[in-house]
C-alpha positions as CSV (number, residue, x, y, z in Angstrom):
1,M,0.0,0.0,0.0
2,K,1.1,3.5,-0.7
3,N,2.6,5.3,2.3
4,T,2.1,9.1,2.5
5,N,3.7,11.2,5.2
6,L,1.4,13.3,7.4
7,R,3.8,16.0,8.4
8,C,1.6,18.8,7.0
9,L,-0.4,18.4,10.2
10,G,2.6,18.8,12.4
11,S,1.5,22.0,14.2
12,A,-1.4,24.3,14.7
13,A,0.4,26.9,12.7
14,M,0.9,24.5,9.8
15,V,-2.7,23.6,9.8
16,L,-3.7,27.3,9.5
17,L,-1.2,27.6,6.6
18,C,-2.8,24.5,4.9
19,L,-6.3,26.0,5.4
20,S,-5.3,29.2,3.7
21,G,-4.1,27.4,0.6
22,G,-7.4,26.7,-1.2
23,A,-11.1,27.2,-1.5
24,I,-13.5,25.5,1.0
25,A,-15.7,22.7,-0.4
26,N,-18.6,20.9,1.3
27,E,-17.5,17.3,0.5
28,I,-14.1,16.1,-0.7
29,K,-14.0,13.9,-3.8
30,A,-10.9,12.0,-4.8
31,T,-9.9,10.0,-7.9
32,A,-9.7,6.2,-7.5
33,N,-6.1,4.9,-7.2
34,Q,-5.4,1.4,-8.2
35,A,-2.2,1.4,-6.2
36,V,-4.3,1.7,-3.0
37,N,-6.3,-1.3,-1.6
38,A,-9.9,-0.7,-2.5
39,S,-11.0,-0.9,1.1
40,F,-8.9,2.2,1.9
41,D,-9.1,4.0,-1.5
42,I,-11.1,7.1,-0.5
43,V,-13.3,8.4,-3.3
44,E,-15.4,10.8,-1.2
45,T,-15.7,12.1,2.3
46,R,-18.2,14.5,3.9
47,I,-19.7,15.5,7.2
48,T,-23.4,16.6,7.3
49,T,-25.7,17.6,10.1
50,A,-29.4,16.9,10.5
51,N,-31.8,16.3,13.5
52,G,-29.2,17.1,16.1
53,M,-26.6,14.7,14.7
54,A,-23.4,15.0,12.6
55,R,-22.8,12.1,10.2
56,F,-19.2,11.5,9.3
57,R,-19.2,9.6,6.0
58,M,-16.4,8.1,3.9
59,R,-16.8,6.2,0.6
60,V,-14.0,3.9,-0.7
61,G,-13.6,1.9,-3.8
62,R,-15.3,-1.1,-2.3
63,G,-15.5,-3.3,0.8
64,A,-15.2,-0.7,3.5
65,G,-14.0,-2.3,6.7
66,E,-13.3,-5.7,5.1
67,V,-9.5,-5.5,5.4
68,R,-8.6,-5.8,9.1
69,P,-5.2,-6.2,10.8
70,A,-4.1,-9.7,11.7
71,A,-4.2,-10.6,15.4
72,T,-0.7,-11.0,17.0
73,G,-1.9,-12.3,20.3
74,K,-0.2,-9.4,22.3
75,F,-0.7,-5.7,22.8
76,E,2.9,-4.5,22.2
77,G,3.6,-4.2,18.4
78,S,0.0,-4.8,17.4
79,D,-1.7,-3.0,14.5
80,V,-4.7,-0.7,14.1
81,H,-6.6,0.1,10.9
82,A,-8.4,3.4,10.8
83,Y,-10.8,5.6,8.7
84,V,-9.9,9.1,10.0
85,W,-11.5,12.6,9.7
86,P,-8.9,15.2,10.8
87,T,-10.7,18.4,11.7
88,S,-10.2,22.0,12.6
89,L,-11.7,21.5,16.1
90,N,-9.7,22.5,19.2
91,S,-8.9,19.7,21.6
92,A,-10.9,21.6,24.2
93,D,-14.0,21.0,22.0
94,V,-13.8,17.3,22.7
95,G,-13.0,17.3,26.4
96,F,-9.1,17.7,26.5
97,E,-7.0,20.7,27.5
98,K,-7.0,23.3,24.8
99,D,-4.5,23.6,22.0
100,Q,-3.1,20.0,22.4
101,G,-2.8,19.2,18.7
102,I,-4.9,18.0,15.7
103,V,-8.3,16.6,16.6
104,A,-9.5,13.7,14.5
105,L,-12.4,11.3,14.7
106,A,-11.4,7.8,13.8
107,A,-13.3,4.5,13.1
108,T,-10.8,1.8,14.2
109,F,-10.3,-1.9,14.4
110,H,-7.6,-3.6,16.5
111,P,-8.0,-7.3,17.3
112,D,-5.4,-7.5,20.1
113,F,-6.7,-5.1,22.7
114,D,-9.8,-3.3,24.1
115,D,-10.0,0.4,24.7
116,A,-13.7,1.0,25.5
117,S,-14.8,3.7,27.8
118,K,-14.8,2.8,31.5
119,R,-18.5,3.7,31.3
120,A,-19.3,1.3,28.4
121,K,-21.8,-1.4,29.0
122,N,-19.5,-3.8,27.0
123,A,-15.9,-3.4,27.9
124,T,-14.8,-5.5,24.9
125,N,-14.4,-3.7,21.6
126,R,-11.6,-5.5,19.9
127,D,-14.1,-7.5,17.9
128,R,-15.7,-4.6,16.0
129,W,-15.1,-1.3,14.3
130,H,-15.7,1.5,16.8
131,A,-15.1,5.3,17.1
132,H,-12.5,7.4,18.9
133,W,-11.6,11.0,19.2
134,V,-7.8,11.3,19.1
135,V,-5.3,14.2,19.4
136,L,-2.4,14.0,17.0
137,N,1.0,15.4,17.3
138,E,4.1,15.4,15.0
139,D,6.7,12.9,16.0
140,K,9.7,12.1,13.7
141,A,10.1,8.7,15.4
142,C,6.8,7.6,13.7
143,P,7.1,6.3,10.1
144,G,3.9,8.3,9.2
145,G,5.1,11.5,11.0
146,L,2.4,11.6,13.6
147,K,1.4,9.9,16.9
148,V,-1.5,10.0,19.2
149,K,-0.3,12.4,21.8
150,D,1.2,10.7,24.9
151,I,0.4,11.5,28.5
152,P,3.7,11.7,30.4
153,A,4.1,9.7,33.6
154,G,2.7,11.6,36.5
155,A,0.8,14.2,34.4
156,T,-2.8,14.8,35.2
157,P,-4.3,16.6,32.1
158,K,-8.0,17.3,31.6
159,L,-9.5,14.2,30.0
160,P,-13.0,13.5,28.6
161,A,-15.5,11.3,30.5
162,D,-15.0,8.4,28.1
163,W,-11.2,8.3,28.2
164,P,-10.4,4.6,28.4
165,G,-7.5,4.8,30.8
166,V,-4.5,4.5,28.4
167,P,-1.7,7.1,28.6
168,I,-2.6,8.9,25.3
169,L,-5.1,11.6,24.4
170,I,-7.9,9.3,23.2
171,D,-11.7,9.3,23.9
172,S,-14.0,6.3,23.4
173,P,-17.5,7.6,23.1
174,E,-20.1,5.0,22.0
175,Y,-21.0,6.6,18.7
176,K,-23.0,4.5,16.3
177,T,-20.5,3.3,13.7
178,E,-21.7,1.6,10.5
179,F,-20.0,-0.2,7.6
180,K,-22.1,-1.0,4.6
181,G,-20.8,-1.7,1.1
182,D,-18.4,1.0,0.2
183,T,-19.4,3.4,3.0
184,V,-18.3,4.1,6.5
185,D,-20.7,6.2,8.7
186,V,-20.1,7.5,12.3
187,H,-22.9,9.4,14.0
188,V,-22.0,12.1,16.5
189,P,-24.5,14.1,18.7
190,L,-24.1,17.8,18.0
191,A,-25.2,18.7,21.5
192,Q,-21.9,17.3,22.8
193,I,-19.7,19.2,20.3
194,G,-21.3,22.4,19.2
195,A,-18.2,23.6,17.4
196,L,-18.5,20.7,15.0
197,A,-21.3,22.4,13.0
198,T,-18.8,24.9,11.5
199,A,-15.7,22.8,11.3
200,N,-13.4,22.0,8.4
201,F,-12.2,18.4,7.8
202,D,-10.3,16.0,5.6
203,G,-10.3,12.2,5.2
204,V,-7.5,9.7,5.7
205,T,-7.2,5.9,5.7
206,A,-4.2,4.7,7.7
207,G,-2.5,1.9,9.7
208,L,-1.2,2.6,13.2
209,K,1.0,0.5,15.4
210,I,1.5,0.1,19.2
211,N,5.2,0.6,20.1
212,A,6.8,-2.8,20.6
213,N,8.6,-1.5,23.7
214,L,5.5,0.2,25.1
215,H,7.4,3.4,25.4
216,A,6.4,6.8,24.1
217,P,5.4,7.3,21.3
218,L,2.9,4.6,22.3
219,L,0.7,4.8,19.2
220,C,2.3,5.8,15.9
221,V,0.8,6.4,12.5
222,Q,2.7,3.7,10.6
223,N,1.3,3.8,7.1
224,V,-1.0,6.3,5.4
225,F,-3.0,4.6,2.7
226,K,-4.7,7.6,1.2
227,I,-5.5,11.3,1.9
228,A,-8.8,12.5,0.5
229,S,-7.5,16.0,-0.4
230,G,-4.1,14.7,-1.4
231,N,-2.4,17.3,0.9
232,L,-4.3,17.4,4.2
233,S,-5.4,21.0,3.6
234,L,-8.7,20.3,5.4
235,P,-10.8,21.6,2.5
236,G,-14.1,20.0,3.6
237,K,-16.8,22.0,5.3
238,V,-19.5,20.6,7.6
239,V,-22.9,21.5,6.1
240,P,-26.5,20.8,6.9
241,G,-27.8,17.8,4.9
242,N,-29.8,14.7,4.8
């Protein structure tokens, strides 16, 4: 699979620079690429709002969610597959301290560990695709240029109610996450994140990996399969829709 570097998202200043580089569209459409596995070959991504909900949607060539990482039998060194919507939201909008990095919603699958909310009715989520908010930071130690931000030992940052207890900036809300044919949908209540209604976004498919030594960076972006905009300029705009 093609590996694209994500360093354009390395800092808040860089994001603003990216945003200033082009016109804002509602959805993002991309040309199919035969070099990318069809399950990760983004052809369109959009976020629309209706009836108090935001629907994050991504369409791929075919078989959304059909390709999953192989189980290794252990947490360290295990793999994660993800359909990701990087956004212009501030980390404070989703329950973390402000200005912590790039806020993204991700639909993920990882067969070797569970990271459900401590409030979840079912603590097991390794057997299904499920949603997370994550905060991304640049880290040159990661092959894809980004990591989910680590929480240093002894630090006590502000964390959302559905933080699963792992030492990274991740949230595990129980959002409805659907895979059907070529489409991925995640449904987010707008009442929880009002700023989402005016956000910008992009779309990414990627593979992540847990550090084999369980040291920071704990969760790296390992491979980027495709970026909807081609350059992570966040050209999409959340709009009212059906």
